[in-house]
N, C-alpha and C positions, 0 to 999 in steps of 0.2 A: 341528777347526773345521771343513772342507772337507767330510769326513765327515758332518756334523752338518746342514752347509747342505743336503745331498742328499739327508736324510733326514726332514728336521723337517715336522712336520704343521703347516698355515696357523694361525697364531694370528690370534686376534679384534683389531678395532681400532675406535676410533671411527666413527661412519658420517656421512657427510654428504649431505645432503640435495640431491636436485635437482628440478626440475619437469619438465625435458624434455629430451632426450636429445642430445646435444652432441657434437662432436670428441672423441674422443682417451678415452673413459671408459675409466677399469681398475680393478679390485679394488683395496681397500687392505690389501694384504696384503705383506709384503715380497720381493723378489725370489728372496733366499735361503730363502725357505720352497716352491717350488718342487720336487718331487718329481721322478726321472727321467722317469716317465711323462709327466706335465705337460709337460713338456718338448717332448716328442712327439706327444700326443695334444691338449692344449690350447693349443701354440699354432702346429702343426700342420709349421711348418716350419723348419727352420734359417736364419737369415738374417745375409748381414754385411752387418757394420754400413758406414756411409759416413763414411771419413775427409774431414775436417773441410779437408785439403790446406793448413795454416794454422799457424804457430808462431813461436815467438820468434825463432826463428835466422835469420827470416828479416823480422825488424823493419825497416819504413822508416827509410832517414834523418833523415828530419824530425822523426818521432818525440821522436828524442834530445835536442832540449832541452826536452821538457816529461817522458820517461818514462828517461832516463837517467842517470849514475851525477850526484851532485850531494851538496853539504855534506854529511860524517855519513853517507856512504851508500856501499853496494858497490856497484862495478861492474856488477853483474847482479842480479837477482832473480829467478828462476829456479827453481822448485822441485828439491829434492835430489831428489828421485824423479819429476824429470819424466819423460813422455812422447815426448818430441821424436825419438828415434832408432826408435820403436817400430814395426812393419810390420803398421799396421790393415789392408792389405789380407787378413790373415788371422785378424782378428779377428771372429768370426762369435757370433750371439744364444746359443746353447747356450753356450759358452765364457764367457760373461757371465753368463750366468745360476746356472754351476756355480762362477763366483768368486767371489760376493759373499760375505763372512764379516761383515760384520756394518753396523745400521744407524746410524746417524749424526745423521741426524736427519727426523722425519716433519712434516707440517701439511696442512691445507687442500688448496693447492696439490700435492703430492707426497712424497715418498721420498729420503734423500740417504743412500749406500749406500758403503761401503768392498770395492772386489773388487780383486781382485792373481790378474792375467792369468799366462797361460805365460811363463816366462822371468822371474818374478819380478814383473813391471812394477803397480807399485799404482796405481791410478786412484780417482778417486771419481764414482760412477754418480747422474746428476737421474734423479730418473723424475718423469713427471708423470700427475696424475691423471685432468684432463680440460684439453683444448688448445680454443682460441677461432679456431685455424684448420686445414685440410686440412692433406692430406701435402705435396702441390707446396708451400704458402705456407711450412707448418713447416722443410721443406726451403730453402727460401731465406732463411728471415729468421734458422735456424742457422748458414747458411753466412757473412751478412754480418752477422752479431755476431759468428763466431768469426776473420772477416779482421779485425773493428775491433780485437780484444782479442788477437789475433796478432801486431800492431805497435807494442806497448806493454809495455818488461820489468813492469809493475805493474798488469795486470790479467790473470785465468785464462782461458786460453783453451778453449773448446771443441776437444776433440781428434778425436771421433766423434759420429753419433748415429744412431739408428734409431728409425722411424714404422712400425709392425706395428698389425696388428687391435687385438691385447690389449695393448700394452704401448709408451709413447713413452719414450724417454729420450735424455740426453747425458751424452759421458764428459769431465773434466776429470783435470787435476792432482790428485793428494795431496799435502799437507803435513803431513809427520809431529809438526811443534811443532801441527799445529791453530789455530781463529781467534784473533783478537783477544780475544774474548769468554771462549776455553777461559782464554787465562793469566791474563786479570785475574779470573776467576773462581778460577781456581788460587792466586794467591796470597792472596783474599781468605777463601775456604773451608777451604784447604787448607795453607797455611802456606809454599806455593812459593816460590822466589829472586824479590823482585818485580822489575818491568823499571825500570832506571834512567830519567835522564833522558834522557839521552842516545838511548835504545833508543827512548824515549816518542815524544822530537821526533823520529826517525828515520820512527816510520812515521805521523805525521800529514804527515811531508812527503811519504811516500811515495803514500799514500792521495789528498792532494792533486794530484798529479802524476796519477793514474789518473784522478779525476773530469776536470780541466783537459783530458785527451788525451778524453776522451768527449765533450766540451760544446764541442770545439773541430771534432767532426765536420759535413760538410755534411748538411743535412737536406733540401736544395732537390729530389734526384730519390729519395727515399724514399717507397713508397705505402705505407701501411698500418701505419707501424710508425715510432717515435720514436727515429732512430740517435743523436741526439747528448742523450741522457738515461739514466742508470743505473737509477733508478726503485727500488733494492731496497738503499738506503747504509745499513748496522750494524753494531755490531762484529762481530758472528757471521760477519759477509760479510770482515771482514777478515784473509785468510791468512798465516801468517807464516813465514817460510823460519829455518833455522840462523841463518843471521846475524843476523836479527830485520829483514831486510826486510820491507816488506810487500807483498800484491797484492789487489785486489778482485775481488772472484767474485761471481758471478752478474748478470753482466751482459744485460742482456736477456733476462731469463728472464721475470720478470712480463710481458710483453708475448704472452709464449707461452701466458700461461694465461689460462684461461674465463672470469675473474673479477679484476677489480683489486683483488685482494686487501689487505689492511693490509699494511703491510712487516713487523708483527713477526708476521706469519702463513706467512712466507717460510720455507726450510727452515732452521730452527735444530737448531744443534750442541749436544750434551750439554754442561748447564752448570746450577751449583745458581741456581732463580729470582731468589732471596734476596741473591745476590751481583751480580746485572745491573742495569741498568739496566730502570725495567720498559718495556715492549714499546709501551706507547701513547705513550708521548714523542715517537717517531719520527713524519715525516708518510708517508703512503701514497700522496700525489697524482704522478702520471709528470709531473713537471717538472723544468727546472733549476732553479727556487729552494728547490724542495724538498729536492731534491739537498745545495744547500749548506745547509740547516737543520739533515737529517740527519747533515750529516758536522761540524757545530758539536755536536750531541749524541753524536757521536762523542770528538769532543777535550774537551767535561766529564766524560765517563763515564774518557778517558786522564787527565783532571788531578784529579778530584775524586771520583771512583767514584760509588755508587748516593747515597749522601746528600749528598754537593757537589751533582749532576747534581739531585734532586729540590728542591733545597733554592732553587737558581738558576732549574728551570723551571717550578716550583708558585707564587714569588710575584714578581710583576714590581717590587715596591720592594723585592726583597734583589736581584735582577738588577740594577737599576738602581744600588746603593749600595754591590755587593758589592767593585768596587776601593777605596772607601774606607775599608772597613771593615776589608780586608786590611790596608791603609796602617797603618792606625789599632794594628792587633794584634786586633781584635776577633773575630774568625773565624780558621782554620785552613781552606783549603778543599782546600790539595792532600792528596791524601792517600799521596805516599809524600814519602822526602826530600829536601830540595833543598838545596844547595849556598849561603851566603848570596854574592854578585854576580853571577856572568854567568848560573846556573843558573837562580835566583830571578826577574833581571830577562827569561830568554828565556821562565820560565813564565807569569809575567804578561801579555807578548806576545801569547803563545800564547792565554791567557784573554779576552786583549780581542778576538781572533776569533773566540775559540768564540762571546762574547757578539754579536757583530755577526752572525755566522751563524743564530743564532736570534733573533733580532730578530721580532717577533709580526706587524709590516708586510711581507711577500713581499720589496716592490719596495724594501723601505729594507736589503734584504740585499745583500751584496757580490757581485761575479762572481769565480768559482772563479781567474779569471786573476792576479783583484787578489789574491786571497788568497795565492796560489802565491808570485807575486812576494815578498810582504811575510813569507812563509815563509820563504825563500830570504834574505832581509835578517835576518829572526832567526838565521837559524843563522851567516852569515856577520859580521856587526858586532855580533852583542851580547859 
């Protein structure tokens, strides 16, 4: 695989039109498709990566209320292949280019690739096609997003980044279980073991904690960035650990890109489209109310799958009457087995939260801190 990465010719990729030059334009080819000569000639020089200097091992004590262990969760949510102990001072561009072993996703915003660094460290590389900011601003924003994400167990932090003439990217931890979208699609398409209710509830709770931590950030001193908004919440950005704890990825990336693309266009992990919720159901606006809305869509997908989510989102009357129809036994919304009693009661309460989050009127959607309190009550008291 690595030898192929060094000799493969650039493959054709779909093109994106642009009407004027902008910061950070790069060719639509995978990093693993550069040959050795292009590393030296095309990129001209080997450059060191910039270490973000922040990680989960340095999380603030004050974040433990939102991001620490809770009901039905593990005490930590750090990737089993975490790069916390890696010496980033010795990682350079040339090593990263040669270490790419596969493309995980591609979109108008950029590419996501899996890289295996020296010593066997596995990372995820997110490469931008175009940026809306210059070098200094890019570094400042990445460092700020890295600092916030590095203090929460349920956010995937940036570990390192690089801004060069022809290439701009960030490095993050790799999660071998993949994303929530991967797991759900695997169950539906390939018959993999389905997530049980406790695992689904844990994932919902951890994503809520991640969003609540972001929304609690102070915006007052931030310039040209929204530090208290995620902007790209969806199932393919919920990364799963081997203990089925969850971490939310891609925090802040849409604010670095050249355009406010629809949330569905951000880095997609490979999964069959027929087994996922249609991308257009997510909101692409950069605000907290839309973060809450997208969180509700994720919950609907976890509970009812694509069919249940489409049924609820496409028909307002169905959405308003779904609770009654469930109680009367007219429909079976949940796509997985639920035990009567505690599990069904919890699932019904979580569905209530999803319906509130996806209210068509943004001002009627609950605050994430209220949602989190309700979820913790569901875990503790049901």
